[in-house]
PALOFI-242561 format. One record per residue (C-alpha): x, y, z. Coordinates in steps of 0.02 Angstrom, whole numbers, plus 32768, in hexadecimal, padded with zeros to 4 digits. Example, Ala and Ser with C-alpha at 12.3 -4.5 7.8 and 13.67 -1.06 7.14 Angstrom:
2
82677F1F818682AC7FCB8165
//
This chain:
679
92EB894AA972929C89ADA9FF931089B4AA9393BF8981AAC2945289BDAB2D950C89CDAB2E95618926AB4F960B8932AB9F95E888A4AC1B9558882AAC1895438813ACD5952E88CFACEE94AB88D9AC6594518841ACA9943688A2AD4A94048941ACF0938888E5AC829335889CAD1C931D894FAD5A92DE897DACAE926188EDACBA921B8934AD5A920D89E1AD0C91BA899DAC6F91408936ACD5911089D3AD3690FA8A35AC95908E89B0AC47900C89B6ACD08F898A3BACB48F958AC8AD328F058AF1ADA58ED98B8AAD3A8EB18B16ACAB8E2D8AC1AD158DE08B6EAD338DDB8B87AC788D818AE2AC5C8CFE8B0FACE08CD98BB6AC8F8CD08B6AABE28C428B00AC1C8BDF8BA0AC398B958C16ABB98BF88CB9ABAF8BA28D60ABD18C058DB7AB4B8CA08DB5AAE18D1A8E3FAAB38D9A8E3BAA2A8E2C8EA0A9E88EB88E6EA9728F048DCDA9B18EA18DC7AA588DF88D87AA928DAC8D99AB408D108D38AB7A8CAE8D7BAC0C8C4D8D08AC848BDA8D21AD1B8C0A8CB2ADAD8B8F8CD8AE398BA28D91AE628C4E8D98AE138C938DA4AD638D178D32AD1A8D778D3DAC768DCC8CCBABFE8E4D8D0EAB868E9D8CCCAAE78F248D15AA768F758CE6A9D18FF48D31A9568FA48DBBA8F290348E23A8B190498DBDA8128F988DB5A7CD8F8F8DAAA7118F0D8E29A6D28EFB8DCEA62B8ECD8D20A66A8E768CCEA6FC8ED68CBEA79E8EC08C2CA8178EFF8C2AA8CA8EED8BC1A9678EEF8BF2AA1E8ECB8BB1AACE8E608C00AB578EAA8C2BABFE8E5C8C82AC978E7C8D3DACA58E838D91AD508E268E26AD0B8DFC8E73AC638DDB8F2CAC798E248F47ABCD8D8D8EF4AB818D2B8F92ABAB8DA09001AB488D699045AA9C8DEA8FE4AA388D978F3EAA698D098F02A9F88C718EA9AA3D8C5E8DFDA9EF8BBA8DACA9B88BA68D04AA138B538C76A9B38B2B8BCBA9FC8B588B1CA9CB8ABB8B00A9608AF28B8BA8EB8B9C8B3BA8DD8B4B8A97A8B48AE48AE9A82A8B7E8B38A7E18BDA8A93A7E48B4E8A34A7938B418AB6A7088BFB8AB8A6E38C1589FAA6EF8B8289DBA67A8BCF8A50A5F88C7B89FDA6088C438947A5F68C638904A5478BD988BFA4DB8C45882BA4A98C2287A1A5288CCB874EA5098D2D87E5A5488D308856A5DF8D658902A6178DE3890FA6A28DB4899FA7158E1289D9A7B08D9C8A21A8338DCB8A4CA8E78E7189F2A8DA8E30894DA8968E278900A7E88D8288C6A7A48D53887BA6FC8CAC88B1A6B28C5A883CA6378BB28805A5F68B608762A62E8AFA86F1A5BE8A62875CA5DE8AC287FAA5AA8AC08841A6598B578893A6AB8BC78821A7138C598855A77E8CE587E5A7C28D8D8807A8128E1387FDA78E8E738775A7ED8DD4870BA7F48D9D8719A7408D988680A6CD8E37866CA6698DD78669A5C78D8E8717A5E78E05878DA58F8E218842A5BE8E0188AEA5248E078958A5788E5589A2A6148E148A37A67A8E898A75A7018E548AC1A7A68E808B6DA7648E218B54A6C48D8B8B12A7238D928BAAA7958D988C1CA6FE8CFB8BCCA6B88CA98BE0A7628CDB8C98A7618C8D8CB1A6B48BEF8C58A6E88BDE8CC5A7858BFC8D63A7208B6F8D33A6AB8AFD8D09A73D8B1D8DAEA7948B038E0FA6F48A5F8DB5A6D18A218DDAA7828A598E8EA7778AD48E7AA8098B798ED2A8178C0E8E64A7E98C5C8E6CA8988CB78DE1A8F48C4F8D46A91F8C768CC1A99F8C2D8C11A9888C248B92AA168C658AF1A9CA8C818A8AAA688C018A03AA498C808979AA308D18892CAA838D7489D2AA808D098A10AB108CF18ACCAB1A8D2E8B1CAA768D098BB0AA078D2A8BEDA9578D3E8CA8A93C8D1A8CE8A88D8D4D8D9AA8628D118DB4A7B08D5D8E63A79F8E0C8E24A7C68DF58D7CA76A8E1F8D24A80D8DE78C86A8618E238C4CA90E8E028BA6A95F8E068BB9AA1D8E008B2EAA9D8E248B0BAB528ECE8AC7AB898EEF8A0AAB878EA78997AC0B8F128977ACA58F7E88DCACAA8F4D8854AD258F9B8850ADD3904487F9ADDA9067881DAD2391008887AD4C914C8804ADC29129877AAD45917D87DAACBA92148804AD28922C874CAD559221871AAC9E92A2879BAC6F931B875FACF492FF86ACACB9931986E1AC0393BE873CAC28940A86BEAC9F93D0860BAC9293968607ABDD9410867FAB8894AD8653ABEA949A85ABAC4694328546ABC89483859AAB34952F856DAB7294FB84B5AB7494AD84B7AAC89515853DAA7295C5853CAAB996158571AA14959585FAA9F995A9863EAAA896688648AA9896648690A9E995E48715AA12963F874CAAAE96DD8767AA4E968487BFA9BF9620882DAA3696B9885FAA99971B8888A9FB969488F6A9B09667894BAA55971B8986AA5D971E89B1A9A396888A29A9A796D98A88AA3897698AC0A9C697508B68A97197178B52A8BC96BD8BF3A89B96D38C81A82296CE8D35A85F961D8D77A86096518E2DA84E96128E84A7B096838E6CA71896828EAAA66696108E25A61E96338E00A56895A98E00A4E4955B8D5CA4B695C68CFCA43E95378CBDA3D1955F8C43A34995478B86A347954F8B16A3DF95C68A8AA40395E489FCA3889568897CA3CE95BA88E3A37C96618912A3C9960A8936A46E95B8888CA47596638839A45296AE88A0A4E096228864A554964A87B1A52396F687CBA56696BD882FA5FE962F87C4A64096348729A5D495E886FCA528954386CBA57794BA8702A500941386B2A4D9937E86D5A46992C98705A4899249878EA477923E8815A4FE91B38895A51E91B18920A5A091218924A61D911D89D0A66890C589E8A70E905C8972A7768FC4896BA70690248928A670908888ADA6D790068869A74D8F7F8859A6CB8FF787F1A6639031878DA6FB8F828763A7398F4C872CA68A8FE886C1A67C8FCB866DA7268F13864EA6F88F4685FDA6528FD9859AA6968FCF84E0A66D9068849AA6C590C3850BA73C90DE85B7A787918885DEA7D5919A8680A836923B86C9A87692298770A8D4927F87DDA95491D4880FA9A0912E87B7A99F90CD882DAA0A9037880EAA7E8FC7889EAA488F1C8889A9FB8F598881A9488FE48809A96E8F678797A9C48EF88797A92A8F89875BA8C18FB486DCA9488F00869DA9428F0B8687A8868FAE8625A8988F5D85B8A9208EC98591A8B18F378564A81C8FA984F8A88A8F248472A88D8F328465A7CF8FE9848EA7A490918496A7FD90AD853BA85591548567A8A2917A8609A8FE9229863DA92F923386DCA99D92BA8737A9F9929F8723AAB692DD87CCAAF492918833AA6591E787E0AA7491E387DFAB30920E8896AB4B91A588D4AAB8910A8893AB0C912C8900ABA5914189A7AB4F90A78A17AB6A903B8A21AACF90278ACDAA898F9D8AA0AA138EE78AC5AA438EB58A23A9EE8EB78992AA668E5188F8AA958DF488D3AB338E51882DAB368EE18824ABB18F848809AB528FDD8765AB7990868773ABCD90CE86F2AB5790A086F2AA9F90FA8649AA8F908585FBAB108FEF864FAAB990208607AA1190348557AA558F918556AAB98F0784F1AA658F6A84ECA9C28FF4848EA96990688524A94F911C84F1A96D91758581A9C5922D8594A9EC9277862AAA469328866BAA1E938C868BAABB93FC8726AAD194AE86F5AB0395118792AB32947187F4AB08948187D0AA4E93E287B8A9EA93998771A94A9354880FA8F8932787BDA852927587C8A80F92528740A78E91B086DFA76B91AD864EA6F491088605A6B191038559A66091BB856BA632918585D1A59A916A8680A5DA91C486E6A65E91B9878EA6B2925287EBA6F192748897A73A92598901A7D491AE88D2A81391868869A8AC90D58836A8D8907B88B9A93F9003894DA933908489D2A91590C88976A879901B895BA8328FCF8A08A85190438A86A89C90F58A83A858913B8A9CA7A9919889FFA77D91D3898DA6EE91D088D4A6C891F1887BA623919987E0A5E392038767A58091EA86C9A519925E8654A4BC930185FFA4F29327868BA56F929A8643A5DB92FD85A2A5EA938D8601A632931C8659A6B292CC85B2A6E093728563A6FF93A585F9A76A930585DAA7D09328851FA7DF93D6853EA81D939E85BBA89F930D8549A8D1938784B6A8EA93FE8527A94B9374855DA9C2933D84ABA9E49389842AAA5A941683FFA9E0945F84ACA9EA950784C7A990950D8415A94F9460841CA905948C84C2A8B095258471A86294C183DFA82194388451A7DC94BF84B8A78394F5841DA720944A8401A6D694238433A62493CC84DBA60B931584BAA5DF92E184ECA531938F851FA4FC937584CDA45292CF8524A42F92B0855DA37E92D68611A3529252868EA31D92598729A2AE9236879EA33F92B6874FA3B4934787BFA3E893EF87A4A43C93DE87B2A4F9946A87B2A5789442877DA62C94AC87DDA6A894B987BAA76194F687F7A80795368758A85C95AF873BA8EA96598750A89A9614878CA7F295D1883DA7E195A28832A729951E88BBA72D95988937A7799627890EA70595B98915A66A956C89BEA69496138A0DA6C7965789D7A61F95BB8A16A5C495CB8AC2A61796808ACDA5E296598A94A53195BD8AFFA51195D28B8AA49495268BDAA47894AC8BB7A50594958B69A5B193E48B62A5F693CE8B1AA6A593368B03A71593538AC9A7C792FF8AD3A87193A28AC5A8D494448B0EA89094D48B09A90E95658AB2A8BC95F48B31A8B696508AD5A82A95BD8ADBA7B495988B90A7E4964D8BC0A7BB96488B67A71395A68BBCA6E295F58C66A706968C8C38A6A096198C04A61195C38CACA611966C8D07A61396988CB3A56F95F68CECA51D957B8C5BA53C94C68C8CA55794AB8C45A60593FC8C49A65293C18BFBA6F7930D8BE5A73892F88BDAA7F5925E8BD1A86292208C6FA8B991D08C05A94692438B77A97792158AE7A9EB92C48AECAA3993008B82AA9A93B68B4DAA8C93A88B36A9D093498BD7A9BA93DF8C33AA0994578BD5A99993EF8C02A8FF93EB8CBAA92D94A88CC0A94194C48C61A8A194508CDAA84B94B58D6FA88B95558D24A84094F98CFCA79D94AE8DACA78895558DFDA7AD95A38D9AA721951E8DB2A69D94BD8D0FA6B294028D27A69D93A28CE9A73492E48CCBA73092778CB9A7CB91EE8C39A7A991498C6CA7FB913E8BE7A886919C8B47A89B91F18AF9A80592368A4DA82992748A34A776932089E8A75B934E8A07A6A793D68A59A63F94008A81A58A94B68A96A55494AE8AD0A4A0945C8A39A44E946F89BDA4DE93E389A1A55A93E7894CA6069351892DA679933388C3A711933688BDA7D093DB8916A7F993E089C0A84994778A33A83E94AE8A10A8ED952F89A0A94594B78914A96F947188FEA8BF9514891BA861958E88BAA8D1953A8851A95994898810A93B944A8796A8B9940687F7A82293CD87D3A77193C9884BA6DB93B18835A621940D889DA59C940388AEA4E194428916A44E93AA88EFA3E2936D8996A39D92B68963A3A692B7894FA463932E89E0A48092C38A57A41A92268A1DA47192728A31A52092B38ADFA4F092088B15A4B191908AC2A52D91F68AD3A5CC927D8B56A5C492318BDAA55191878BC6A5A891D88BDAA653923F8C71A61E919C8CC1A5E7913A8C9BA68591CA8CC8A6FC920A8D71A73092BD8D96A70393268DD2A79593878E68A75693C78E90A80494018E1AA88B93878DF6A91893BC8E35A9C694118DB7AA3594498DBAAAEC94CD8D63AB5594528CD7AB76944F8CB0AABC950C8C9BAAB995038C20AB4B94758BC3AAF794D58BBFAA55956D8B71AAAC94FB8AE8AAEE94A88AD3AA4595538AB5A9F895518A11AA5894A389DEAA1C
//
């Protein structure tokens, strides 16, 4: 989820979202200052000046001087390992500070030197085995290095590689930058030069003007580029008209004809829960005498599973499940699975973005659609608005993004696309991808650049009978979105679950699908019960934590001696939710709950309650827990629980900063938190 709003009355919010559309369209267009930056980046700078977290380039324009400036976070550099940052250039009115003693002059090196560095490093990284390749991320793109039949180095985009070429080694952008830093240090030492900061011009490709700053003394690399290209004329108006069409005709007129039962049911459910969350459910956030940790064993897991059977239904299935932490693990696995698919790829997402990375995945799906069946099911409002949010990444493509990813996927391809409408502003927030009916991916990631490269996130890959359940879920939602509407959904629900009778395997575990569905808030009920039942530990990682009932239960759990820990992002993509997180953190800290600020944006949705784990698409907010369509998986299997505790939670506790004192908040945060309670 990225954005939402309080929902007391749909007609009011329809009007406000139209206004939001106009604002977003205006934000998406590059301002005139960005054009000035592009013009300067086509010139060679006269000089460069650098101090911690800031770079200024100086240019001569006729008789005048002009400046470009870039900045990046520099207060959390790790002195023991290499640090990688990104930034964007913007014009500066003046830069007299660059003449002050605390600014360092930077050595400027041209594009040929960068090419030489790249060739040297890539040659070293390519494997000798011609059947395998090395996946390297450079300047925001994934490439596979391998040897041709003549033994010479070959490079190909990862999404375009042959399916038979297996990736044997991965080198991240940060790891590649660290090797470049070491290479530069050795070069400078051999030439007898001082190891000062060096700026490479690397704009000889589709990125346009771009630079890489290497500061060997601080173990720092920074990729710096110009802002994104401007959107074409009329884009804002076109988007606004599409949004009005989405919220009126498609979501409320057409949906009424095809989904009369759904429309009525959702309106009743939305009204009920909008009123429910307005009722006070909190626990006093004032400091209390926090008891020591109880220690001892956790809850009886057999008894807990039986209680869940009564609470949400005895709906368990079998399969193997493996966590895929962060975009590299997930998208490398996903691309390989799509390339190897023999029958079908079914994709169900909240957001299929229109940025450069999303278009590369779209191109892969389009190519495969001529060989296998490809179906894509996306949420209309989530996908449409996501494409209008200004991109903060310096990585971008010179290609103009399409206004409609659905139209792009259909063009010159056989991809079958259906778009989920949003009656009463409800959404399908599930992220599930099924390949050949034998493998599925589930969790928090949509398709877009931030999920691949920028955010911390979690998916799981599953195999076995559980895939049949997820495939049937897809088929039901696919039928519901088609012309048959509610009737088609009912007929699809009667069909047998694919692969339900598949043979068991030694590494299969019990898995419990849990849902948020209209009239059935399973994920909320299960986690409230788990909080109340937990005896030893509760670990939670969430990007958006605003549900007062869950917050109150977590505080009560700590007051009875449970070790409660919560990981939150330090840089949130939602201002409303950031305020809600800060106020929740104040209540947690006052009551002895340990709060960790993850460095950057964590979009992970996961929890451990003693020996029970739950992961998936649901946030800890009203929309995910009570209103939207969500899918999670839960298990008490100790192998998965121990792995999630070790690889996700313990790792994130270590890389995060524990907040021992509450962060300052203002009256605006309380207003934002009230709004966030409705999201």
